[in-house]
C-alpha positions as CSV (number, residue, x, y, z in Angstrom):
1,M,207.8,223.7,-89.8
2,G,205.4,226.9,-89.5
3,G,204.2,228.4,-86.3
4,Y,201.8,225.2,-85.6
5,G,205.0,223.0,-85.4
6,A,207.1,225.4,-83.4
7,L,204.3,225.9,-80.9
8,K,203.5,222.2,-80.5
9,I,207.2,221.3,-80.0
10,A,207.9,224.1,-77.5
11,F,204.8,223.5,-75.5
12,A,205.8,219.7,-75.3
13,H,209.5,220.5,-74.2
14,P,209.3,224.0,-72.6
15,G,212.5,223.4,-70.6
16,Q,214.6,222.9,-73.9
17,W,213.7,226.5,-75.4
18,R,213.9,230.0,-74.2
19,A,211.3,231.4,-76.6
20,V,208.9,230.5,-79.3
21,A,207.4,232.9,-82.0
22,A,204.5,232.0,-84.3
23,I,203.3,234.3,-87.1
24,E,200.0,233.6,-88.4
25,P,200.1,230.0,-87.3
26,M,197.6,227.6,-88.9
27,L,195.8,226.6,-85.7
28,E,192.3,225.4,-85.4
29,P,190.1,227.0,-82.8
30,G,189.2,224.1,-80.7
31,F,190.3,221.2,-78.5
32,R,188.7,218.4,-80.4
33,A,188.4,217.6,-84.2
34,S,184.7,217.6,-83.7
35,D,184.9,221.4,-82.5
36,I,186.3,222.5,-86.0
37,H,183.7,223.9,-88.3
38,P,184.0,224.2,-92.1
39,R,185.0,227.8,-91.7
40,N,188.4,226.7,-90.2
41,R,189.0,223.5,-92.4
42,F,188.3,224.7,-96.0
43,Y,191.7,224.9,-96.9
44,H,192.3,221.1,-96.0
45,D,191.5,220.4,-99.7
46,H,195.0,221.8,-100.6
47,G,196.8,218.9,-99.1
48,G,198.5,217.9,-95.9
49,P,198.7,214.7,-93.6
50,P,195.4,212.9,-94.3
51,L,195.2,211.6,-90.6
52,L,195.7,215.1,-89.3
53,L,193.8,217.3,-92.1
54,G,191.9,215.0,-94.2
55,P,188.2,214.5,-94.1
56,E,188.6,211.2,-92.3
57,R,191.2,212.5,-89.9
58,D,192.0,210.7,-86.6
59,P,190.5,212.6,-83.7
60,D,193.3,211.3,-81.2
61,I,196.0,212.5,-83.6
62,F,194.4,215.8,-83.9
63,A,194.3,216.1,-80.2
64,A,197.8,214.8,-79.6
65,N,199.4,217.4,-81.9
66,N,197.1,220.4,-81.2
67,P,199.2,223.2,-79.4
68,A,196.2,224.2,-77.4
69,C,195.9,220.7,-75.8
70,R,199.5,220.6,-75.4
71,A,199.4,224.0,-73.5
72,V,197.0,222.6,-71.2
73,Q,198.8,219.3,-70.7
74,H,202.1,221.2,-69.9
75,A,200.9,224.4,-68.5
76,A,202.8,224.0,-65.1
77,A,206.0,223.2,-66.8
78,I,205.6,226.1,-69.3
79,R,205.0,228.6,-66.4
80,A,208.0,226.9,-64.3
81,H,210.4,227.3,-67.2
82,D,209.1,230.7,-68.2
83,L,208.9,229.8,-71.7
84,A,208.5,233.3,-73.7
85,I,205.8,233.0,-76.3
86,Y,205.0,235.3,-79.1
87,L,201.7,234.9,-81.2
88,E,200.8,236.9,-84.1
89,A,198.1,237.1,-86.9
90,G,196.5,239.4,-89.2
91,D,192.7,240.1,-88.7
92,S,192.0,239.9,-92.4
93,D,193.7,236.4,-93.0
94,A,192.3,234.8,-96.1
95,L,192.9,231.4,-94.5
96,L,191.2,232.7,-91.2
97,A,194.3,231.9,-89.2
98,H,193.4,234.7,-86.7
99,D,190.6,232.5,-85.4
100,G,193.0,229.9,-84.0
101,A,195.5,232.5,-82.9
102,E,192.9,234.1,-80.8
103,F,191.7,230.8,-79.5
104,L,195.2,230.0,-78.4
105,H,195.6,233.5,-76.9
106,R,192.4,232.8,-74.8
107,V,193.7,229.4,-73.6
108,L,197.0,230.7,-72.6
109,W,195.1,233.5,-70.8
110,D,192.9,231.0,-68.9
111,L,195.9,229.0,-68.0
112,D,197.6,232.1,-66.7
113,I,200.6,231.6,-69.0
114,P,202.4,234.8,-69.9
115,H,202.6,235.5,-73.6
116,E,202.8,238.2,-76.1
117,Y,199.7,238.4,-78.5
118,R,199.5,240.8,-81.5
119,L,196.5,240.8,-83.8
120,T,197.5,243.1,-86.7
121,R,194.6,245.3,-88.1
122,G,194.0,244.8,-91.9
123,A,196.9,242.4,-92.4
124,D,196.4,239.2,-94.6
125,H,198.2,236.0,-94.7
126,M,200.4,237.4,-97.3
127,G,201.0,240.9,-98.6
128,P,202.9,244.2,-97.8
129,S,202.4,243.8,-93.9
130,L,204.4,240.5,-93.8
131,P,208.0,241.7,-93.9
132,S,207.6,244.1,-91.0
133,R,205.6,241.6,-89.0
134,I,208.4,239.0,-89.4
135,Q,211.0,241.6,-88.6
136,A,209.1,242.4,-85.3
137,A,208.9,238.7,-84.4
138,F,212.7,238.3,-85.0
139,Q,213.5,241.5,-83.0
140,W,211.2,240.2,-80.1
141,L,213.0,236.9,-80.3
142,G,216.4,238.6,-80.3
143,D,215.5,240.4,-77.2
144,R,214.5,237.3,-75.3
145,I,217.7,235.5,-76.1
146,K,219.9,238.4,-75.6
147,P,218.2,241.1,-73.5
148,P,219.2,244.7,-74.3
149,E,221.4,246.4,-71.7
150,P,219.3,248.5,-69.3
151,P,220.0,252.2,-69.4
152,A,222.3,253.6,-66.7
153,M,220.5,254.7,-63.6
154,T,220.2,258.7,-63.0
155,D,221.1,259.9,-59.5
156,L,217.5,260.5,-58.8
157,E,216.5,257.0,-59.8
158,R,219.5,255.7,-57.6
159,A,218.1,257.8,-54.7
160,W,214.5,256.4,-55.2
161,R,215.9,252.8,-55.2
162,T,217.8,253.3,-52.0
163,W,214.7,254.7,-50.4
164,L,212.6,251.8,-51.5
165,E,215.0,249.3,-50.5
166,N,215.3,250.9,-46.9
167,D,211.6,250.3,-46.4
168,R,210.7,253.9,-47.3
169,Q,212.1,255.3,-44.1
170,G,212.3,259.1,-44.0
171,S,211.2,261.6,-46.8
172,P,211.0,260.3,-50.2
173,P,213.4,261.9,-52.8
174,S,212.3,264.6,-55.1
175,L,210.1,264.3,-58.1
176,P,209.5,263.8,-61.0
177,L,210.8,260.5,-61.6
178,D,210.7,259.2,-65.3
179,P,207.7,257.0,-65.5
180,S,209.5,254.7,-67.9
181,T,212.0,253.5,-65.4
182,E,212.1,250.1,-63.6
183,T,212.2,251.9,-60.3
184,M,209.0,253.8,-61.1
185,G,207.3,250.4,-61.8
186,R,208.6,249.0,-58.5
187,M,207.3,252.1,-56.6
188,L,203.8,251.7,-58.1
189,R,203.7,248.1,-57.1
190,L,204.7,248.8,-53.6
191,Q,202.0,251.6,-53.6
192,V,199.2,249.2,-54.5
193,A,200.7,246.0,-52.8
194,E,198.4,246.3,-49.6
195,A,195.2,246.9,-51.5
196,R,196.1,244.0,-53.9
197,S,196.7,241.8,-50.8
198,R,193.3,242.8,-49.4
199,A,191.7,241.9,-52.6
200,E,193.5,238.5,-52.9
201,R,192.0,237.5,-49.4
202,I,188.6,238.1,-51.0
203,D,189.3,237.1,-54.5
204,P,192.1,234.5,-55.0
205,S,192.2,235.3,-58.7
206,T,193.9,238.6,-57.9
207,A,197.0,236.5,-57.5
208,R,196.9,235.4,-61.0
209,R,198.6,237.5,-63.8
210,F,195.5,237.3,-65.9
211,G,191.9,237.7,-64.6
212,I,189.0,235.6,-65.0
213,L,186.9,237.5,-67.4
214,P,183.2,237.3,-68.2
215,T,182.4,236.4,-71.7
216,I,179.6,237.3,-74.1
217,H,177.9,234.2,-73.3
218,D,177.3,235.4,-69.8
219,L,174.9,238.1,-71.0
220,E,171.2,237.6,-70.7
221,P,169.5,236.3,-73.8
222,G,168.7,239.1,-76.1
223,P,169.5,240.7,-79.5
224,G,172.9,239.6,-81.0
225,P,175.6,241.8,-82.2
226,G,174.8,244.1,-85.0
227,T,171.0,243.8,-84.4
């Protein structure tokens, strides 16, 4: 069915799936059919459902099947069911599929929906990079379906865990603690929790996973890129 089909089904029914992965999905960067310029529909001449891809396509059918629109419509359910999402494209895609992938990535970011996004530098729609990219996607899916066993805790990590769980009473255990351990991540979060809480009272977006970012369109009018 391709990445487009996998995404639109998963987004419409997030409670039925644990994870969805889309490699170079043929998404179009827009919410409406009128948003799509010739750059992202030149391949329509090679066939496909005429009401979805043809020159006289039905805008309602386009919107109803658009994964980005479905993400907006079902955002709360996608977050509630913690649907794992993997989105990947090459930045030299002959069909310019990376435009749609980047668009969906930004939509998911704005909706505060967790996802993994990989833009592979120099990769095309076909070619030598494809096998390793497919393998990476399947490995990612496998890890979501059956997460690998965490490594056994060391005595030092166990001591740190106990100290954290006892509200950091007494002197902390010795250092160094391996920065790649889950305990180190918990310790960092505890260290910044008060500062983040203060920031959240001033700026509610601090509670989001993803920030509200400025765009290039927020710049004062002036010379464009490359000038």
